[in-house]
N, C-alpha and C positions, 0 to 999 in steps of 0.2 A: 611321569617323573622318574628319573633314574634312581637306582639304589643309592648312589653316592649323595645325591641331593636329599633324599629321604633320611639318610643317616645323619647328615649335617643338621637338618631341621630337628630331628629327634634329640641330638646332642645339645643343640641350642635350647630347646624347650626344657630338657632336663637340668641344664645349668641355671636357667631362669628360675625353675621351681626350687632348686636347692638354695639359690641365693635368697629367695623370698622366705624360705623356711628358716634360714640363718637369721635374717632380720627379725622374724617372728619370735625366735627363741632368745635373741640377745636383748630385746627391749620388752619391758612389761607393758603390754597394751591391752586395753579393754575393748568394749563395744565400739565398733567403727574405727578401730586402730587408734583410739585416743589414749594418750599417756597420762599418768598421774591422776587418773579419774577426772580429768578435765581441769585440774588446778594449774595455775599460772606459775611456771618454774622461775620466772624472773622476780615475781613478788616475794619469794622467799628471801631473796637478797636485798631488795629495795625496801620492803616493808617489814621484814623479819616476821612474817606470818603467812599462813596458808590462805590463799585467796582464790576463789573459783574463777576460772577463765570463762570466756564467752566464745560461742561458735562463730561469732562475728570476726574475731581476731585469731587466726591460726597460722601455724608454720609447721612444716614437716622436717623431721630430722631422724636419720637412721631408721626410716620406715615407720615412724610413729608421728601422730598428729598431736601437736601441743596447742593448748588453748591459752589465751592471754586476756587479762582484764582490760587492756588498752592497746591501741596501735603502737604506742611508745614502747611498751614491754615487748610486743611482737618484734619490733624493729631492733631492740637491744639483743634479743635472742638471735635473730637472723644475722646480726653482725658478729656474734661469737657464741654459737650454739653449744659448743663443747664446754664453755665456761658455765652455762646455766643449766644444762641438762643434768639430771640426777646421775649419780654414780651407779655403777653396776646395772645399767639399763633401766633404772627405776625399780628394781627389785629390792626387797628388804635387805639392807646392808648387813644386819646381824645374821639374817638367814644365809647370805652368801658366805659369811665367815664360818658358818656351820655346814657349808656345802649344800645349801638348799636354795631354791628360787621360790620366794614367797611374795605374795601381793603386799601392798602397803596401805596404811592409813595416811592420807596426805597431811593430816594434822600432826603426825609423829615424824618430825623432821629435825635435822641438825646440820649446821654449816660449820665446817672446820677447814681452815686454810683455803678458803674460797671454793670449797666443794660441797655440794648438796647431797646429804645422805638421808634416805627415807627408811622407815621401819614399819613392821607389820602392825604395831599398835604401841600405845604409850608404855605398856608393861615391858614389851621387848626392848623399847627404846631405853628404859632404865638399865637393862643389862648392857646394852650398847655403850651407854655413857660411863660404865664402870672402868672401861679401858679403851677409849676411842683409838689411840695410836696402835695398840696391839691388835684390836679388831680390824682396823683398816689394813694393817700389814697382812693379816691372815686372809681377809677378803680379797685383797689385790692378788695374792698368790693363787687363791682358789678360783677366782673369777676367770683367770686365763684358761682353766681347764673345763669350766662349765658354761662359759658365755654362749657358745653355739649349740649347746644341748637343749633339747626341749624341756619344758617344766616337768612333764611326766617322767622322762628319763632321769633328770637331775634329782627329783624328789622320790624316786622309787626306793623302796627299802631293799637292802642287799639280801 
């Protein structure tokens, strides 16, 4: 193999590794790349509650596997994934507003203007609810700077 071909292969492998790391950082995934701890993102909108999904009904979006309670919910998600996927890659919305990437409790959710926001827990959600428009504005601005950073880098103390 020539040096030129080796260099091209190494460059391609590096780009693939970096792109997969970017997905890993931008979406909050758990074991086996499952998002929202296996809860159905569509059910938040259709049932106004957190419903566990099933490994029988899945879809992939932005490098994460989402689970659904039914084939119908999976199909709705596949038709418009950006509508149903949680904001800020499924990280705690209040955490993002505070420049952190924190895990979530799927039971601590809030929908505003057709967007799903998750929080670390119900106590953090109470703080989120004190000024949703203000926190969304801050989180949107901050997310642009931390989206592709790892959790460790984002959450490191200065």
